[in-house]
N, C-alpha and C positions, 0 to 999 in steps of 0.2 A: 669210089665212095673214101672220103676224106676221113680219116682214125684222127682222133686228138684225145689224149690223155693230161688230167688237169691234176696238178700237184700241189700238195703242200707240206713241210716239214715242222711238224709241232714243237712246241717249248718240252711236253712231257706227252703220256701216252692218253693220262687222264683227259686233255684236253683236244675237244672232236673239233675241227677245226670247218668254222660255216665257209669261208671264203670258196674252195674247190666247189660245193654246191649248189654256191649262189651263180657262179659260172657256167656248171651245168644247167641250171635251170633255164639262163639266158639262151644256151644252145637251143633246149630244148622248144623253149618258144617262141623263138628270134631267127633262128638262122632258117635259111631261105634255099639252101642247098641240100647234099645229100652228105650227111655228118653224121655219124657214128661218134661216140664218146665215153671215157668213163675216169674215173675217180682214183687216185692213188695217195694215200698217205702214210708218213713215217712220222720218226722222230728226230732231234737233233742228235741224238745221241746212239742215233742205231748207225751198226754197219751199212754204211752209207753204199759200200760195194756193191753188197749184196744188194739192198735193196733198187740199183739200178740194176741189176742182174733180173729182179723180181719183173721189171716194169717189161710193158709185151712192148712190142715195135709199135711206133705212132708216125705219122706224118709231119703230126704238132705236139708239142709239148708247149703247158703253160703252167707255170709257178708263183703264186704270191709271196713276195719277200717284205718281210719285218726285219727289227735291227737283230733281233736274237734267231733268225735262221739263213742272213744272207750269204755268210760265208761257205757253209753246208749247201744251199741251194744252188752256189754259183757252180761247186766242186760237182753237183752230182748233172747239173748241166754240162759243162764240159764232157763228163763221162756220156751224156747221151748222145753230144754232137759227134764225140767218134765209135759210139754204138752202131749208129743208123744215120741213114741221107736222112734230116727233120730240121724244120724249123721250131725253134725255139721263142717265145714270148713271156715277157717278164713284166706281173703289174704288180701293184702292191705301196705302202708308202714309203719305203725302205728305195725304190728306184725311181717310182714317178715325179720327184721334184728336183733328177740328174737324167734323165730320161738320156742325154743325148751325149752326155760324160758314161753311160753305163756302156753305149752301142763303142764310143770310140777307147776303151776301155776292154774290152772283152769281146772279142771276134767271133766269138761262140753263140753271141748272142743274137737274135737279128730281129726283135722287135720288142719296145716297150710301149706298155698300154696306160696311159692315166684318166683319171676318170669312173667311172662308173662301168665296170667291168660283164654287168647282167645283160646291160644296152651294147657297150661296144665292141665288147668280145665276137658275138657272134657274125657284126658286120665283119672280122678282120679273116674269120674263119671262112664266111662267104667269098670274100675277096682271093683271099688262097685258093678254093679251089677251085676260081672261076678265072684264075690268073688275071686278074684285071686291077686297075689303078688303084693305089691302095689310098690315095689322098680323100677317098670318102669314108675312110676310117676314124671318127675323130677319136682323139686323145693318144695316137697315134703317131708313134716317133719310131724311123727305118732308116733306110740305107735305099740311096738309090744314084746308080752313077756315082760310085767314091763320093758323095755327098750323105748326109744325116739331114734326114728333113722332118719337120714335128706339124701335126696338124692339130688347131686348137681342141679343147675339152669343149663339149655340150653340155648346157643344162637339162638335167630329167625333172617329171613332176608328178613322176607315177609312183605308183607301188611295185614295186621288183615282182617277178614272178617266185612264187615259193621254192627255196631251196630245198623244203622236205620230204623228199620222194621217196619208195621204198626203198632203195640201196642205201639212201643213207642210214634209214633204219635198221636195215641189215648192217651196217659199218660199226654204229653207236657203239653198241654194246656196253650200254651202261654208265659210260663216259660223261664227263659237262659237255653238256650244250650251250647253246647260243643261241638269242633271240634278238634281231632286230625291231623294231617297230617305228623308226624313227632315224633320218640322217642329216646329218652336219648337227651343228651346235648354236646356241644363240649366242655367245662369247668369245674374243678374240685373244686368249690369252698368249703371251707372244713365244711362251713353250711348248706351245702344243697346235697341234694339223688340224684339231677337230671342225675346227670355223673358217677355215680355208678350203674346205672339200667340196661343199655347196652349201648353198642357204636351207636355213631350218625345213625340215618336211615332216610329216606324221604321213603313217602309212596307214590302208585301211584298216577302221579297227574291228572291222566283222573278220575281215583274214589273221585279223592278229589274236583275236581271242579262239579263231581253231588252231592257229600253231599253236597255242598257249597249252591249250588239251592235248594236241600229239606230242608234243615234246614230254608233258608231264608222267603220258602215260606209255613212252617208251622204254622206263627199265631205270632211266639215268635220275640222281640226287639233288642232280645241281642245276637249274634253269637260269642263266646270266641272259639275262639284257647288257647289251651293248650300246645303246642307248647313250652319248656321252653325258647328257644331262636329262635322265628320265622326268624329271616333274618340271621340265621349262615350262610343260602346258599343265596346270595343277587340274584342272578339271577330267582333261582326258587320262592325269596320272592314277584321281579319283577312282577312274571307270572303271581301270584296269585291275588297282587294287581288289576294289568292291566283287569283280568277276572273278577274282582268284578266291575270296573269303567265302560268297558265294557257292563256290562249287569243291573248295576244298574239304575230301573226308568224301567227298559221293563222286563228282567225274574228275578228280581232280586227289590222286592218292596220296594219303596220309604219310607224311615223310618226306616230301618233296616241299626242297626248298628254292626259291626265288629268289636272286640277288640282281640288285640295281644299284646303280650309281646315280649319285644325286647331287644336287646346289643345297646344301647346309642351311641356308640363309634366306631362299625365297620359299620356304617349307609353310604354306599356309595353314591355316587353326584346320580347314577341312580334311588338307592332306595329312596333318599332325592325328586327327580322328580317326580318319581310316587306317593309319598305320595301326594305332592303340588296339584297334580289334581285328586287326590278324591274328589267325591261330599262330599258338606257340611254336615257335623257329621254322615257319614257311616264308620266312624274309631274311634278309638279310641285306644291310645299308654299309655303301661303303662312300663315303664321305670326301670330298679333296678340301684340304686346308688351306694347303700349300706353304703360308707363314701368316702370321699373327702382324706383321710389321705393317702398317697402314703405306708406310711410303715405298714399301716392297711392292704389294700388292698393287699399287698406282701405276709402277713404272714398268709393272709386266702386264699390263692390262690385265689385271684382275681384278672383278669387279667383288667385292665381297663386304658384307656388314658385319663385323669380328662380332659384335655383341651381341646380336642375332642368332648368329652363326654357333657361339657357347649355348644360349639358354636355350635353342633349339636341340644341341646335339644332349647336354642335361634332362631334356624333356623325353627324347627318342629311348635313351637308356633308363628314364625312369619307370619305361610300359613293362621294360623284363620281358621282352615275348620276341625280342629278334638281336642280331646277331651285328654287334655296330663297328667298322673300321673306319678308319682316320686315317689320312695320307698329310705328311710334312715334305719339303723338299730342299733339300742342304744344296747350296748355291746361288740364292736367285740373288738378282741386283739390290746393291744395296742393303744385304744382309752379313753382318759379320756374326761372328763369334757368340758375343755377347746377347745379338740380336735375336737368332738362333735358337741360344740357350733360353731364351724370353720367352718365344715361340713353342719348345719344345714342352719347359715347364707347362705351358697353358693348355697346350695338346694331351699329357700326361695326366695333369690333375683332371681330367675330363674323366678319366679312367671308362676311355672306353675298351672294347673288348682285343681292338689288337688297334696301334701306334704303329702306321709302317712309315719308315724314316728313309725317303729316297734320297738320289741325287740327282742332281739337272743332268739332262743329255741334251744335247743341242742335236736336235731332231734336223735332215734334209728338210727345206723348206718351212720350217720355222722361222717366225721374226728374229729369233735369239740369234740363229747361225746365218740367216742372210745380213742383218744389222749388226755389225760388230764394235762399229762407232758407238751406238746406244749400248750393247750390250756385248762388255770388253770383257773375256775369259778368254781363259787357255782350255781345252779339252782334247781327250786322246780322239784322233783320228783313224780310230777302229772302232767296229757296231759295240757299248752302245751309246758312242760318244760321251761317255760322262766329264763331265767336269773336274781338272783338275787342279785349276786354280782361278780365283776374279782378283779386284781389287779390293776387294773385303776379306777373304779367305786365302791365306797361303796355303800351299802344296802340304805343306804341313799338319797343318789346322785339318784339312778335307782328310787325309790318312788318319788322324786321330779321329773324327768324325766317323768315320769306317768301321776304325774298332768300338767306336762308341755306338753303332747299328747294330755291331754284331751283341753284344752285349745286351742290347733290347729285344734283341731275337729270341735269345737263349734266357734271361729272368724273366721276362716281360710278356712277348709273344705269346712263348712256349705255354705259357700259364703254368711253368716251374715253382716259381720262387715267389707268389705274388704275398703270401704272411710275411715273408722276409724283406721285401721292397716296405711293403706297409709299416714294418717295424723301423725301419732305415730313415724310411723317409718323412716319416708323419710320429715318431715318438720319440725317436733320433735328432729327426729338425735337420739332416742331411738332404739336399733338395735333388728334385728325381735327375734334374742334365748331369749334376756331378755324379752320382753314384753310377750310372752307365757309363759316364766320360772316365771317370777314373779306375773305377775296377776294369773296362773294357780294353784299357790302354796298359793297363797293369798286366794281363793277358793277354796282347795284341791280336785276336781272331784263334790265338791256338787250336789247332782239332784237338780235340780231349777226350774223356768217356765223361757219362756225367757225375760221375762218382768224383771222378779228378776235380769236375768243375765246380760241383759244389763245395768240396775240400778247399780251394784255392777262395772261395767268397768268403768263409770261415774265415782261414786266413788273414785276408786281406782288412776284415772289418773287425775281428774281434777284440783288437784293441782302440777300437774307436767306439765302443758302445759295451752293456755285458755280455761278455764271452757266453755265461751260459744262458742267458736268453737267445740270444743270436744263436746259439747252437740248436734250441729245442725250437726255433722258428724254422731252421734248414729243414729238420728231421721232420716235421709235420709236414712242411712242404712237399716234399719226397713221398709221403705218406698219401697226401691228399692228390699230388699227379699222378699214383700209380708206381711209381719211380722206388716202390719201400724196398726194393733188392739192391738199389744204387747207393745206397746210405754210407757215406767214406767213413774208413775203420776209425779214424779221429775225433768222429761224431758220436761213436758207439760207446755204452758205457756198460760193466759187467755190474749188474746186480742180481742178486740172489730171490729177489721177490719177483722177479722177472715173470719166470717160471709158474708161478702161483697167479700173478696177474692173468697170464698166459689162458691160463684153467680156468679163468674165473670169467676170464670175458667170451670166450669160446663159449661156454655154458650163456651166459647174456644172449651173445649176437650170435652163434652160430659158426664154424669152423672158417668161411671164408671172411676175416678179419685181421687188419692192420694196424698195428697199435704201438704207441712209444707213451712211456715214463716220463712227465713231465718234475723235474723237481723242485721247480719252482710254483709252481700251485699245488703240490702233490695230488695230481689226478693225470690221470689215465688220458690220451687223444686216440680216438677210435673214430677209424673208416674202416667202413662197411663195405662187402662187394655188391650189395643191393640198393645201395645210395646213387640216385640219379645225379650224372655228370653235370658241370655248368658250361657255360657258354666257352668256358676254359678247356674245357674237358677234364675235369675238377670235380673225385667225391667229397663233398665237404665232408670234414671229419667234427665229430663232438667230446665235448669234454665229458670224463667220467669219474667219479669219484668211488677209487675203488675200498673194499672191504679191505681192512686187515686185519 
């Protein structure tokens, strides 16, 4: 009997990888020879030597490779090769588009599989078990008589076998879990691989509904759909949303959240209506904007109606029932610092619950990496292959944008300084991009406590506005975000009225109350512990007139 171990190194423990269980399902469904298989998972931050020692001896080891785990996966594979006589198989986007190069560079890797592993991995396992010619395994790259040979990939039009077996749920442990209801993408963006993988196809809708119920009842709090464009087929998207809504609080436990990645500009009125009717916090949406520069979008083959995108995001936010996450990418073709600033300000002013500022990565297999004349830029030769300069952005500007990103994460996406940001951008009139760019480069992404960060924010802007209002905004922000203990000493004022106010507010609201005296308005800003948190994780504060 051939023993197979399927592994994956996740970026964090909270993520439960889907890929090894898909391969396991393929073996159980399609393998024709006598095979026993198991799955082993760990994280890139674990002690990898301990992980290797914990893995049982097997005849075949298979690992899924991505930009975030390739370095650690290669280390594990090399150790396993020394540990026992075995065959090692790699698959996944980080090796599939450079299979020959991987075999040339790493002699401890025996095979690289490209394409859909549920269907071709069982063929490879059977071929190894029977010691037959490997040319029958589609998508396989292998060595033979000192030569590296490759078999073309095959296209499938099938719903793959379900990865959700008893072992999967036994290993899940309440972590974030993933569901795939379609494969491929209708778009061909130059920076992405999804449109290259296979023609877009949808899986059996009844099986999808069964799997939604299984995952929702697994103990997880988040079910992420890995479909690259969930609403590519609006009718189907509406059916899935309706199924979740109709079963929420009954067959689907209250509190489970479903995450979808959508194209915001192709949302139909029917899908918008369906989303507006979803239970509170049952849905979170990730919307890739990438840029608002029309020429940049054209150059990277990104088809986007930007005006409709803006309108639809505003509509989604107006519903107030779901978390909205939007993305921008720095380093795209034709976008200089001024153009990116414009895109950033448009994105920020939408006031989504998260504005992610990513940096272009030149992935193996992407058009941007393979067509250097059309997409000229410099990038790191190490994963995740981030751009370091372009004809439109200097190396220094990209480093400055990194500091801007750090400030965006700490000030806005953390939810900790929203009142302060509103004051600076709306009342003082400083452009959003300028706030994050200027302050981010002043502190340069240095590690520091929240208290020190708040102090530096005050010191940086106190001469550009009313310093007393700024002080109060920062203090109120820290209270609303539950960080009242992190108020820096420079923002505190000794006031003999404080104890009297504290006693009065405790009598009014109970013991669990945080507050600050606001001298500009002669009121107290009060945050009570029984207040519900919003999408930013903040408890809304209230102004309260004290009795003197």
